[in-house]
N, C-alpha and C positions, 0 to 999 in steps of 0.2 A: 415256953408259952408261945413263942413265935412259930414253932413247927406245926402246931395244930391248924391255924388258919391256912398256912401254905399247903398242908396236906388236904384240907378241904377244897381248896381251889384246884388242886391236881385232880381230885376225884370228880369235881364238877366239869372240868375240862375234858377228861376222859369220857365221862357220861355224854357230854354234848357231842363229841366226835363220834361216839358209837351211835347216837340217835340220828345224826345227819347221815352217817354211812348206811344205816338201816333204811332210812327214808329214800335215799338215792337208789339203793338196791331194789327196793319195792317198786319204785317208779319205773326202773329199767325192766324189771320182770313183767310188770303189767303192760308196758308199751310193746315188749317183744311178743307177749301173748296176743295182744290185739292185732299186731301185724300178721301173726300166724293164722288167727281166726279169719281175718279178712282175706288172706290168700286162699284158705280152704273154701270159704264161701264163694269166692270168685271162680275157683276151679269147679266147684259143684254146679254153679249156675251155668258155666260154659258147657259142661257135659249134659246138663238137663235140657239145654236149648237144642242140642244136636239131635 
């Protein structure tokens, strides 16, 4: 009987770690894409002014 609650907590812990990892990864991907888009826009504006 004791193993079921322990197993449940292990599943909850693994799920929580996976969710946090996914959120951090998504944040980093979005931040990197924004940097890239900003750099491309700046380059476009520099060339369009000349």
